[in-house]
N, C-alpha and C positions, 0 to 999 in steps of 0.2 A: 168510034172509039171514045170512051168516057174519060174525061180528065179528072184525076183525083186531087182533091184539095186537102192539104195537110196543114194543120195549125202549127205555127212556129213554136218550136221547142228546141232547146239547145242540144246539139249532138256532142257527145263526149268520146274522144279517142282514147284507146288503150293500145298497148303494144300488139295484141292479137286480134282485136275486133273494135268495132265502134258501137257505142250506145246511141241509138237513133230512135226517133219517134215511131210508134207503130203505124203501119199503113195497111190499107185494105187487103193487099196481097199477102199479109201475114196470117190471115184467118185460117188458112188450111193447115199450116204447121202449128199454129196455136191450138187448133182443134185436136190435132194428132197428139201433141205432147200433153196438153191439159186433160185429155181423155184417159191418160195412163193413171191408174189408181195410185201408183207410187208417188206421182207428182201431186195429185189432188189431195191425198191424205196428209201431205206436209204443209198444206195451206189452210187458212181459215175459210176462204171464200169460194174455192173451186168445188162444185158438186161432182159426185161420181154416182152414176154415169153422168157425163156432161150432156146437157140437153141440146137439141138442135138449135143452132143460131147463137149459142153462148159466145163463141169466139168472135163472131161478127159484132155482137153487142159490146164486147170488151173493146174492140177496135173503135167502134163508134163513140163509146164513152170516153176513150182516151183522146179522141180527136176533138172533143167539144171545147169550145173556147172558154166556157165557164167551169171547166173541170177543177176538182180539188185534188185529184190523184193524177200525177204525171207518170206515164209509163214509157219505158224504153225497151227496145228489142236489142239483144246481144247479137250483132250481125258481123260475120267474118267474111263476107263475100269479097271484099277488097283484098283479103289475104288468102283467097282461094278456099275459104271454108263455107260453112252453112249460112244461109240467109237469116235463120232464126235459131239460136241455140238455147234461149231462155229469155226471161224478162226480169226487169227490175223496176221498182216504182218508188216514188216519194208521195206520201199522202200529206197534204198541208193540214196543219193543226193550228190552234191559236197560239198566241204569244211567241211567234217566230220559231215555231217548232215543226218538225215533220217526223213521219214514221217511214222507215225504209222496209221494203219487203222484196223478195226475189225468189225465183225458182229456175232451175236449169234442167234441160231435157236429160232423161236418164242415160242416154248414150254418152253424154258429156260429163257425167258425175266424176268426181275425184280428179279433175283436170285443172283445177284452180280458176275456172271461169267465174264462179260466184265471188271468190275473193278479189279477183281483178276488177270485176264490175263494181263491187261495193266500194273498194278503195278509190276507184276512178270517180264514181258519182259523189262520194263524200268529198273528195278533193276538189271537184268542180263546184260543188254546193250550188246548183242552179237555182234553188229557191231561196238562197241567202239565209238559211236557217242558222239559229244560234245553237240549237240542240236537235239531234236526230235520235229517235228511239227505234228499237227493234225488239221483236220477240220471236222465239223459235220454240217448237215443241221439244220437250225434254227427251223424247225418243229419237231426236235428230241431232246428235252431237256434232256432226259435220257442219251444220249450219251455225252452231254455236262457235266453232273454230273460225269460221268465216268472219264472224263479228269480232272476236277477240283479236284475230290477225289484223283487222282494220281499226284497232285501238278503241273498240267499244268497251265500256266498263259494265260489269255485271251489276244489275240493280236489285233483282230479287225474283222470287218465284211468283207465278200467277197462274191463271188458266184462261183458255180461250175456246170458244166453240168452233169445231171443225165441221163444216157442212158435209164434207165427204164421209167423215166418220160418224156423223150424227150424234156427237157427244162432246162434252167439255174435255179438254186435254190439258195436262199440266204444261206450263211454259216457263222458260227463263226469259227475263226481260233485261235489256241492255240499253245504254245510252252513250252518246258521244257528244261532248261539248265542243263546239267549233269557235266560240268566242271567248 
């Protein structure tokens, strides 16, 4: 039996699930959900089709001690739910800032999971950020509502390249000051 080493990262409790560090056993569900075109096309970094080994590479990257992006799984097993319902991350930036991003498995869309995860992670502020940024594609108003519900302020329009779409996509950019 192989013992799994998990780099210390703060877990964050919410009423319906826990945000916990990714573990090797998450790769299967990550692969299944991230392979869904609807998920990939709402992110900048997930390719579609998802290449073999991409989920395992994400887990390995998230477990590195020198990581700049901290990734949490939305895990409801303690409440009788799914082991992985989505992911949320904070990318460290300079000047005590970070960028939050998230996705939820399609079967769990419109259940408030993303809103609960964003509010919990911002409230915990595990990277001790003064400012957290976020951006969403303009054709995803649900994600924009997640941010405004978490007291993010609209900053402006921009664009970002989506690997899955193979194109630049208009975005809305938001920020939340914490200090």
